Steps between C-alpha positions, in 0.01 A plus 500: 500500500275385782586588859369321798303695760768440761776646282288811439444540873871463569574774251247730666694484828820616333560872457514607136705811421268788410652543153424134414122541528327484160206730586468818706502405866356675804624403845228543760567579867460216745141426595379598843274246661168635622413464868366163609127450454295614796121457532328822395333557838844500669673736253372822654713436813799338328815715438564345154159625387514855633245696300533817709580750224443813707862483622611578142277805450655850507486671839601836640769550765539836677825581682614819674875545527646740756817685386806274517292186562545178303227370270485157662529314169735441206421486131660322207455505125404777265493574132811290427331180621184573296294354786451803723590607853448248780521506878799280582509542878272637770647580841302315770295728728556801270220731385522334157452156661205620707345658188501159330793531260661163426785349301378422150273805473535678167494878536253628241518869593624740769329836549337466154836429328484182288760250626438229240767629259732711716877495552609356835690816597199723423275275712743520792519879469119537506466272803782665696391860443127457568369580850169331437485194278182378334592171333289277281638143515396151406638168618664340195740226618542342155651809337689583821678164479578554130623850579730370780657257255568778246635791701752592761300784667 
């Protein structure tokens, strides 16, 4: 049986039930288009070609918390999400804000306690009971977004 090219193309537009495929099939995610081409000499100043990687490097935040004072930020995530603890909110004009903490920062450690595989409740307890907080964080918006989609904290 010989099929014309147009009949083959028509069939490609129709959805075939998964069980009717003859061979193993892999469905790929939709393709993301790259940014529009920009002359190389203009890329250094263009937001689509931001090569400033220092914003993603780990940094240290030091906070002192008087008794009864608020931290000035919220966290979400933990061991259940398998993505870590992230800063989900920073109160404007708080000590945390002035120290450079921002939404999307992953908390790597607090006072030498590893926060990369810690329960949410344990992380909250450590942060609330400490008078002086030495945090190691890194800005990691990709995993923060994934973590927001997975958890309710």
